[in-house]
N, C-alpha and C positions, 0 to 999 in steps of 0.2 A: 838727491832727484831736484830736476828745479821745481819751484812753487810758483803753482797758477798764476796771476795776476787775478783780483777780486771782481767778481762779476758788480752789475748795480745790486742785484739782491742779498749780493755780500754783504755790501757797504749797508743795507740799506739795515740789515740783522745786527750788524755790530754796533750801529747810530742806535739799534732801537737796546742791546744788552746797556749801553752805555749812560744812556739817556741825553744823547750829545744835541737834541734838538737843530738835526740840520735836514734842510730842504733836499727835496729829488735833485735842485736844482744846483744845491750849496753840494751835496752829495757826487757829482758829475765834473764839480771844479776841482774835488776832490782827488778824484780817480787817476787822473795821469801824474800828479804828484804820489800819488801812495805807489803806483806802479815803478816809479824812476824810485823810489827808496827800496824796495822789494827786489832790484836786480843783486843789491849787496850779497842775498842771500844763493846767487848762484855762482858765484865766486867764493862763498865760503865751502859751499858745495865743494867745490872740484880741487880747493885746499885741501880738505878733510880726506878728501877720496888716494889723494896723493900720498898722506901719511898713512894710511892704513895696511895693514899686515899683510904679507899673501894669506890666502883662504889655510886653514887647519882641515885636513881631513882625516878622520880617527875612527877605527869600526869601534859600533855598537850594537848591541841586541838589546830586543824583548827579553826581561830574563822567562828561562823556562821552569826553574826549579822557584818558586814566591811564595811559599808558605807562611809568612807572616805578613805579604803584602809590603814590605820592606823594599822591595828595589823597584825603583822608575824604569833605568836600563843598566844594562851592564858592559864593562868594556874590559880593556888588559893594556895600560896604558905607562910603560916602564921608560924612564928617561936615562936612568942611570943606575949604574950595577953599585956605585959605592955610595957612601955616606950613612949617618947615623938613620935613616928609614929604610935603609938598604934590606929588601925582601920583606916587608911590611907593607900588607896588604890595609888599603884605605876605603873607604863609602865618604863619597862628598855630597856632605847635606843640598839638595836640589833648588837650591835659591844660589848657591854660587857656581859662576862658570869656569865650566872648563871645554877647551875650544874643540869646537867639531863635534860635538857631544851633544845633544837635546836636551833643554833646560825647562823646566815646566811649572816648577815655584809650586807645587802641590797645585795648580790650578789654571782652568778653560783659557784666562784671559791668558795665558801667558804661552799656552801649548803651540808648539812648533817651532821654536825660537831655538835656534842653533848661538851659540854666542863664537866667534871670532878669536877670541884671547883668552887666556886662563885666566882666573883672579890671580892677584898677587899670592896669597897662602898657597895655590895650588901648583903655581910656580915651581916656590919654596920647599914644598916639598915634593915635586919629580926632580929637581936639583938634588934634594937628599936620599935621592936611593930610593922613593918609595913609588909605590904600581897602587895606581888608582883602578880603584876593583869595578866601579860604577857608579851612579847617584843614584843615592837613598832619599826617599819621597819626603816629602816636607809637608805639613800643613797648607791649606789654603792660605796661599797670598802669604801664609806662616802667621796667621793669626787667628791662632787658638794653643791652647796649653793642655788639651788631649787630641786623640790621633784618629776622630771618625769624622773630617773634616777634608781631606784631598780629596781631589776629585779623582784621583784611580781608588779610591774605596780604601776602610779604614787599616790602620796599621797597627797587630797582631801582639799582644805584650807575650815576651818566651816563656815566661811564669806563669801566666793564665792565660790563651790566647780569649778568652772572654772579654778580655779586661784592658785599658789604652795604657799604651806604652807614655803616654805623655806626650806634649808636642810644643812646639812644632818643628823641633828636632828629631821627628818619631822615627823614619826610619834607619836613622844612624845609630840611635838608641837600640831598635830591636837589633841589629844588624851586629852590633858590639855585643849585647847581653849576650847574643844566640853563639856567638863565636862565629861567625861566616865571614867576619874580619878581622883584622888586627886592631884597628884605628878606626875613626871617623872624626869629621868634622861636623861643628853644629853653628847653628846661629843664634844670637841670644837680643831679644827687644825687651822681653818682660818677663823672663825664665827659662826662654827656651832651649835653651842648654841643660841646665838644671833640674826642670821637670822630670823631662824623661829618663833623667839619669838618678833621679830619686825612683823612681817606679818602677824602673828595670833593673835596679841595684849597680850599675856604675857608676863610673866617675866622670864630671862634668865639668869644668874648669871654665867661668865667664871671664875674660882678662880684664884690668885696668881700662876702663876706656880710651882707646888711643894706642895702645899699645900695638895693636895686633892691625895691620892695616882693612880694609871693608874693603878696599877695591876689586871691583871684578864680582860682589854679591849684589844681590836686589836690594836695595834699601825699600824703608819703611818710615824710619823717620829719624833723620842725621845724628841726631842729641842721643839715641837709644840703641843706636846698632853697632852691636859685637859678633864677632866671628871668635868660636874657639874648639880646645878639643875635646872627644869626646872618647873614652879609653876604659879597660876593665881594670887598669891599677892605676895610680897616681905617680909613678915612674915613667908608664908610658905618657903620662898627661904633660910631664915637665919635659921630658922630649920633644915632643909635638912643638910644644909651648916656643922652644928654645929656636928651632926652626921658621917659625912663621911671624913672629915676633919682632918688632922693629918698624922702622920709617921707609915707606918705597915713593915717599914724594909726588906720591897719586893720592894722599889723603888727607885734608887739613884737618880732620881731627885728630891726627898725630902731631904732638908737640914735635919742634925741631929738636932731629938728633936724638930721640928716644930710640934706646936700642934694647936689646932683652939682655938675656944672662945665661949662664948655665944652671939653669932651674934642675938639671938632675944631679947636678955636682952639689948643688944647696942641698938638698935633701938628707947629704947625709950631716950636714952641721947638728949639732946635740940641739935638743929641745926641753932639756931640763932649764928652769926659770921662766921659759914661755910664760908669759900672762895672755890668760883667756878672759875673756867675758862673755858669761852667758847672757843673752838678751830678754831682757824679762819679756818683754812686748812681744818676741816670736815666739811664744809659749799659747796655751792657753785661747786662742782663735774659736770664737763662737762653732766655727762648722770643725773642729779637730775631730779625728779621730781617733777612738783612748785607743793609747799605747803607743801612738805616735811621738808625743811629747815625751814619753816616760821612757820610748827607746833613747833617746836623745840624750836624753839627762844621764838613761845608763851609759851612753859614750863617751859624756864627757868625764863620767867616773876615769872611764878609761886613760882618758887624756891628763889627768890628775895623778892617776897612778903610776905616769911618765915622766912625772917630777915636774909636770906643768902647773901656775897657778890658779886655780878657777874660782872665781867670785860671780855674783849677779852682777848686770849692770843693768838701769835704765835707761834707755833713749823715747821719751815719750814720743820725738818727731815720727819714730818707725810708723806709729799708727798712721798717719798721716800719710805715708809714703807711697802707697799704693791709688789713692785718691788723687794726687798732685801727676802720680804717671796715669791715669785716667784720661783727664785731662788734655796734657802733650800729647798720648799715644792716639786719642780720639779724633783734636782737632790736625794735630800734628801731621796722622796719618791720613784723614779726607786732604790735606792739602798737599802733602809732600807725595806720598805714595799713590795716591788716585788721581785727583786734580790735575798734580803736578805729574804724574805716569812714570812714579819712580824715584827719578831726580830734583824732581823742582825745580828752581831756578836760583841764583843766587850762591852758587854750588862752585869753590874755586878748586876743585879736585876733577876725577876722571868721573866723564859721561861715556855711557854706552847708548849711542844716538838709534842704534838699529832696535834695539830693546824699549826704548823711549816709544819710535816709529808704531811698532810689534804689538805691545799690550796698550798703548794708548789708544789703538785703532779698534783694538778685540774690544775694549770695553766700554768702549761709543757706541760700536757699533752693537753687543749686546748685554746691557747691566745686569741681565737675569742670570748672566755667569759668575759672580761675585756670591763665595760664601752667604751664609744667613750672618755668621761673623763683622763681616765686612760690612752687608747691607746695615747691622746695628750700628756700626760705626758711621754709615754716614748719614743715617736718619739723625742720628745726635750729634757728629760734628758740625756738618752742612749748616743744621738748627742754629747753632750757636755761631757758626761762625755769620752767617747772615744777620743773625739778629745783633749779635754784638762784636761780627767784625774783629776776631783774634783776638778781643780784652782778656780774653780768660787765658788761651793760652799763653800770652804774656805776663800773668799774674802769674798765673804757673811756672813760668822759667824762673820771675824772679824769686821763689820759693824754694829753686832749688839750691843756691845756696847756704839756706837756713837750714834745710836736709842734709842737705852736704858736711855742715860744719857741726852739727848734730853728730853721727857718725863720726866723723874726726875729733871730737873733744874725747870722746869714745875711746877713739882710736890710739887718744896720745897717753891713756891709762893704760891700756891692754894693746898685747901686740894684734892679737884678731878679736874677733866679737864671732859666736856658734849662737845657731838656733836650728830647730829643723826647718827644712829647704820648704814641706810644705807643708800643714799640718793635714793632709789628705792622704788617703792611699789610694793607689790607681783603681778604677769604678771601672763598671760593667761597660762595655761599647753602647753606646744606643743603636737601636734597630735602624733602618735605612729608611722606617715610616715614624720614628718618635717624632713626638709634639715637639716645634720648635722651642718651648718653654724645656725641654729636658736638651735638645740638641745646643744652648746658646749656654743653658747651666753647665753640661759636663764638658763645655770648650773652655770657661773663664774663670770655675772656681776655686781654685789652686795656687793662685797667684798672690797670698795674702802676704808672705815674708820676701820674697824673689824679685818684684817689680821697682822695690823700693833702688834696688842695687842697680839696677840698667839706668835708671833717672841721676843716681849719683856718682856714676861710674866706677864704682869701688871694685876690687876682684875678689870674687866669690866664688866657691867652689863646692859642688855637692859630693860628696862621699854615703856608698850605703853604712846606715847608721846599725841596721839589722833588720830582723824579719820582724812585720807584725803580722798576725793570723796568715802568715805564709807568706806574704808578699813585704818587697824590700820598701824601706822608706830611706827619707834619706839626711844626715847631719849637714848646713850648707856654714862653710866656714871663711869667714869678709875681712881682709885686711886694707893696708893704708893704701892707696895711691900708688900705683906702680911697685909695689914689695908683694909680686904675687909667690916670688919665693920662698917669704917666711907664712905664707895661705897654705902651699903647696908642702913645707915640711911639716907643718901639722897634720896634714889629711897622710903625709906618709907615714908619718910617727903612729897614728892612729892604725894605720891601715897594718901596718907591722906589729903592731901590739896585740892587734884580732886575730893575727895570722893568715890575713890574707881576706878577700872580701869574698860571697857565695854565691854560685852561678845557679841560673835555671837547670834544671830539672829536663833531661827530652830538648832542648836545643836544638832548633835547626843547624843543617851541618852544610 
């Protein structure tokens, strides 16, 4: 759409914002030059419109049966009856675009948006024969590790509907754990694939940063953004990863020429002699629920019994990882996800102008639509940026190579490192009128082990380690960059050794 030239009041406002010190007469002299410069915007509009794909029309509906609150909308989209995912149903986390189907990202700030093209991972899954069964509820702007923040209401855990599924890929986890769909996609910036996987007893794999294109998913912070599979078995996670991995030419997070592998075939390689580092700093967190650490140590004994060499390893920098993540996610999220309307600028990849304008207009019209988790981010992030102009973000990014090197040094001696995915179990869902302290604590308390690996970019997979007090807990397996195959191979060996993972009783159907 054409951009209107600024009024005198608009120019005065800009002058005041930047402290330009221009008089009314000065601004009047600038006005025709500003109008001339802005004529370029009209041409860009026209040229961009010419390359837009034709509108995609697909049928969708609000769910009729939604006992877990896990569906946003349902659909039935199949484009091929052949391929490795033929006949498999998929729930798509609602931060990821399916053309012609509403996308809300869990938030009233995005509600009403309908994408005009499929995300790369969706196009690849459809080409591989998958059936997209609907959009799974995700947490409000994906900024929660629990499942009570979505604008559509809480997502309930199939193991105990009074408890969280974890977040922010909450609906995806619930639908897979309940057996409603075969497979799901998830997104992970601080643990949002792995945390709900741990709380619901399924497999959640966060790939190496850049292995899977993020194109078409709602961004939070480009250095943290990941998409990955959520499944009931490791074999299914490997199968999906093999379909969605590899460069698409639209996401500069991806190293040139990076490809996936036949991750399913890699599972069959022997594991005897694989070296496991059991991360000392991953255990004993102050918030740990009794039994969780023990369940993961018991799982390590299972790996040892399969002929793997398991030794304790210490990586003190692991304890710094969450705090480094805090600075990057809070200042970076403020600047990119909010001020930059999800995409920001200086990005050399694909942009979604329609989403930028829709979301940017809605949140600026009514900032009360933000959830308390994002309000917290903005209150802290804007204060830090206003007073220090991004210096702490820069410092945190400069520390990332040291954090990454600390893990890499351990991974030069071990093939993978393991720890609890999260030190806690699924907590009760807060009541709608719960105090803000409880709302925020339940949303952010579970990330002690997961957030570091979004910062460092290492592949990390959560698999069910066993039940504690009748609830699932997860073991996280972390590997070298782009060696997702070994991570999944260890996970699969554990799954086979324990005879498969337990499923929730009385799951929805």
